[in-house]
C-alpha positions in Angstrom: 10.8 -6.4 32.2 14.4 -5.6 31.2 16.8 -7.7 29.3 17.6 -9.5 32.5 15.2 -9.9 35.4 16.9 -9.0 38.6 13.9 -9.0 41.1 15.3 -12.1 42.7 18.3 -14.4 42.6 17.1 -15.8 39.2 18.4 -14.0 36.1 16.5 -14.8 32.9 17.7 -13.5 29.6 17.6 -14.1 25.8 20.7 -16.0 24.7 22.9 -13.9 22.4 26.3 -15.7 22.3 27.6 -19.2 21.7 28.8 -19.6 25.3 25.3 -19.2 26.7 23.9 -21.4 23.9 26.3 -24.2 24.7 25.2 -24.0 28.4 21.6 -24.3 27.4 22.4 -27.3 25.2 24.2 -28.9 28.0 21.2 -28.4 30.4 18.9 -30.0 27.8 21.3 -32.9 27.3 21.5 -33.6 31.0 17.8 -33.4 31.6 16.1 -34.9 28.5 18.8 -37.3 27.3 20.6 -38.2 30.5 17.7 -38.2 32.9 14.6 -38.9 30.8 16.2 -41.1 28.2 15.3 -39.2 25.1 17.2 -40.0 21.9 19.7 -37.4 20.7 18.0 -37.0 17.3 14.6 -36.5 19.1 15.9 -33.8 21.5 18.1 -31.9 18.9 15.6 -32.0 16.1 17.1 -29.2 13.9 14.6 -26.6 15.1 17.2 -25.0 17.4 18.4 -23.0 14.4 15.0 -21.3 14.0 14.2 -20.6 17.6 14.8 -18.0 20.3 16.6 -19.5 23.3 16.4 -18.2 26.8 18.5 -19.2 29.8 18.0 -18.9 33.6 20.9 -18.5 36.0 20.9 -18.7 39.8 23.8 -16.9 41.4 25.5 -16.8 38.0 25.2 -20.6 37.5 23.2 -22.0 34.5 20.0 -23.5 36.0 17.4 -23.9 33.2 16.6 -23.1 29.6 13.6 -22.9 27.2 13.1 -22.1 23.5 10.4 -20.4 21.5 9.4 -21.1 18.0 7.3 -18.7 15.9 4.6 -19.3 13.3 2.2 -16.9 11.5 -0.1 -16.1 14.4 1.0 -18.3 17.3 4.1 -19.1 19.3 5.3 -22.5 20.7 7.1 -22.5 24.0 8.9 -25.8 24.4 12.0 -27.6 25.6 11.7 -26.2 29.2 14.4 -27.9 31.2 15.7 -27.2 34.7 18.6 -29.0 36.4 17.6 -31.2 39.4 19.6 -29.1 41.8 17.4 -26.0 41.0 13.9 -27.6 40.7 12.7 -27.4 44.3 14.3 -24.1 45.3 12.3 -20.9 45.7 14.4 -17.9 44.7 12.5 -14.9 45.9 8.9 -15.4 44.8 9.5 -17.9 42.0 11.1 -21.1 41.0 13.3 -21.4 37.9 10.7 -23.1 35.7 8.1 -20.4 36.5 10.6 -17.6 35.8 11.6 -19.1 32.4 8.0 -19.7 31.3 6.7 -16.2 32.3 9.7 -14.6 30.7 9.1 -16.6 27.5 5.4 -15.6 27.3 6.1 -12.0 27.9 8.7 -12.0 25.2 6.1 -13.5 22.8 3.7 -10.7 23.8 6.4 -8.1 23.0 6.6 -9.6 19.5 2.8 -9.1 19.1 1.8 -12.8 19.5 -1.7 -13.4 20.9 -1.9 -17.2 20.7 0.3 -20.0 22.0 0.4 -23.8 21.5 2.4 -26.3 23.4 2.5 -29.7 25.1 2.5 -30.4 28.8 3.4 -33.6 30.7 0.2 -35.1 32.0 -0.3 -33.8 35.6 1.5 -30.5 35.1 -1.3 -28.7 33.1 -2.1 -26.4 36.0 1.5 -25.1 36.0 1.0 -23.8 32.4 -2.4 -22.3 33.4 -0.7 -20.3 36.3 2.1 -19.3 34.1 -0.2 -18.0 31.3 -2.3 -16.0 33.8 0.8 -14.5 35.3 2.1 -13.6 31.9 -1.0 -11.7 30.6 -2.8 -14.6 29.1 -4.9 -17.8 29.8 -5.2 -21.4 28.8 -8.3 -21.8 26.6 -8.3 -25.6 26.5 -6.1 -28.7 26.8 -5.8 -31.2 24.0 -8.2 -34.1 23.7 -5.7 -36.6 22.3 -2.7 -37.3 24.6 0.6 -38.3 23.0 3.5 -40.4 24.1 6.9 -38.6 24.3 9.9 -40.5 25.5 8.0 -42.5 28.0 5.8 -39.5 29.3 2.2 -38.8 28.4 1.7 -35.2 27.1 -1.4 -33.2 26.3 -1.8 -30.2 24.1 -2.1 -26.7 25.6 -3.9 -24.1 23.6 -4.1 -20.5 25.0 -4.3 -16.8 24.2 -2.2 -13.8 25.2 -3.2 -10.2 25.8 -1.4 -7.7 23.6 1.4 -5.9 25.4 1.6 -2.0 25.3 4.5 -1.1 23.2 4.7 -4.4 21.3 6.8 -4.3 18.1 5.0 -2.8 15.2 5.8 -3.3 11.4 6.5 0.4 11.1 9.0 0.5 14.0 12.2 2.5 13.8 14.9 0.7 11.8 17.2 0.5 14.8 14.5 -1.4 16.8 13.7 -3.8 14.0 17.3 -4.7 13.5 18.4 -4.7 17.1 19.7 -7.8 18.9 16.9 -10.0 20.1 18.2 -9.8 23.6 17.6 -6.0 23.5 13.9 -6.3 22.6 12.6 -6.1 26.2 14.5 -2.8 26.7 13.0 -1.3 23.5 9.5 -2.4 24.3 9.7 -1.3 27.9 10.9 2.2 26.9 8.1 2.5 24.3 5.4 1.3 26.8 6.5 4.0 29.3 6.5 6.6 26.5 3.0 5.6 25.4 1.7 5.7 29.0 2.8 9.3 29.4 1.5 10.7 26.2 -1.7 12.7 25.7 -4.3 11.7 23.1 -3.0 13.5 20.1 0.6 12.5 20.7 -0.5 8.9 21.3 -2.2 8.8 18.0 0.9 10.2 16.3 3.1 7.6 18.2 0.8 4.8 17.1 0.7 6.0 13.5 4.4 6.8 13.3 6.2 4.5 15.9 9.7 5.6 14.9 9.2 9.3 15.6 10.1 11.0 18.9 7.3 12.6 20.9 7.6 14.9 23.9 4.1 15.6 25.1 3.9 14.1 28.6 0.4 15.1 29.6 -2.0 12.4 30.7 -5.4 12.1 29.1 -8.1 9.7 30.4 -9.9 9.8 27.0 -7.0 8.4 25.1 -8.3 4.9 24.5 -11.7 6.2 23.2 -10.1 8.6 20.9 -7.6 6.1 19.6 -10.5 3.7 19.0 -12.5 6.4 17.1 -9.4 7.2 15.0 -8.8 3.6 14.1 -12.4 3.1 13.1 -12.2 6.3 11.0 -8.9 5.0 9.4 -10.6 1.7 8.6 -13.5 3.5 6.9 -11.1 5.7 4.9 -9.1 2.6 3.9 -12.3 0.9 2.7 -13.4 3.9 0.8 -10.1 4.2 -0.9 -10.2 0.5 -1.7 -13.6 0.9 -3.3 -12.5 4.0 -5.3 -9.5 2.0 -6.6 -11.6 -0.9 -7.6 -14.1 1.4 -9.4 -11.2 3.1 -11.2 -9.8 -0.3 -12.2 -13.2 -1.2 -13.6 -13.5 2.0 -15.6 -10.0 1.5 -16.9 -10.8 -2.0 -18.0 -13.9 -0.9 -19.8 -12.0 1.9 -21.6 -9.4 -0.6 -22.7 -12.0 -3.0 -23.9 -13.8 -0.2 -25.9 -10.5 0.8 -27.4 -9.7 -2.7 -28.4 -13.2 -3.1 -29.9 -12.9 0.2 -31.9 -9.4 -0.8 -33.1 -10.9 -4.1 -34.3 -13.7 -2.4 -36.0 -11.3 0.0 -37.7 -9.2 -2.9 -38.9 -12.3 -4.7 -40.2 -13.3 -1.5 -42.1 -9.8 -1.1 -43.6 -9.9 -4.8 -44.7 -13.3 -4.3 -46.3 -12.2 -1.2 -48.2 -9.1 -3.0 -49.4 -11.2 -5.9 -50.6 -13.6 -3.5 -52.4 -10.7 -1.7 -54.0 -9.2 -5.0 -55.2 -12.6 -6.1 -56.5 -13.1 -2.9 -58.5 -9.5 -3.2 -59.9 -10.3 -6.8 -60.9 -13.5 -5.7 -62.6 -11.6 -3.0 -64.6 -9.0 -5.5 -65.7 -11.7 -7.9 -66.8 -13.5 -5.1 -68.7 -10.2 -4.1 -70.4 -9.6 -7.7 -71.5 -13.1 -8.0 -72.9 -12.7 -4.8 -74.8 -9.3 -5.9 -76.2 -10.8 -9.2 -77.3 -13.7 -7.5 -79.1 -11.4 -5.2 -81.0 -9.3 -8.1 -82.2 -12.4 -10.0 -83.4 -13.6 -7.0 -85.5 -10.2 -6.4 -87.2 -10.3 -9.6 -89.5 -13.9 -9.0 -90.5 -13.1 -5.5 -91.7 -10.1 -6.9 -93.7 -12.3 -9.4 -95.5 -14.8 -6.7 -96.5 -12.0 -4.5 -98.0 -10.6 -7.5 -99.9 -13.9 -8.3 -101.4 
């Protein structure tokens, strides 16, 4: 899937400029506020500043929009709106809503997401089931507690997504991680094609170092097994290194504790020696005073004997 899908008259893309964003906001205002009676504060809830917005155009005319919000391990597709004039039309194989939803799910898979949560108007649950299957996922269950939203009853949709080959990795090249969001499908598509053409060893290198270039284009049917073995070996090595680090930390703590104990013992010994030294010095001073007092007592007695 490229930045813009051109397999039919519907063009779906990630919004990357204010003009397209204003078109998306106008579509949502017309559908949710003007048609369904939602309040302005309810529709524009402040989350538009933390979401990815996508737009669908038919023949160059804005027709529908949707936004995606991201959490730690799941994505929320929401605010899917299609103008009335484009709801019943089939443009090639798809309708506008179907094109928007499948594009959004595939974009989430490119980012590495494997779970999604959303809300569906009661009676349209099967639409989301078909969209999830067509996008490499499935609906696991629908919510048990319907909610009321602007006069419509909605139910929760909880589903899972299959990982996409070439999905963005934390160790991607800097230029990929900092690229415009609208260019993400191009980068992931190019990476998926490269991984598909690599042999086993080159694939391992590509997975280990995503930012490096690799030129081996030989196909190897044993790639998946070898990658799995390598990953298991890497996990064992990581566990072993973790155990070694913890053991080294324990030894270091024991050595520090012993050093502190020895230092405390040495300090106690020095204090004991000082107290003994002070005690001996005090004893000597006491003995000197007693000796001085005895000599003074004897001197008058001797004087009296001489006088007699």
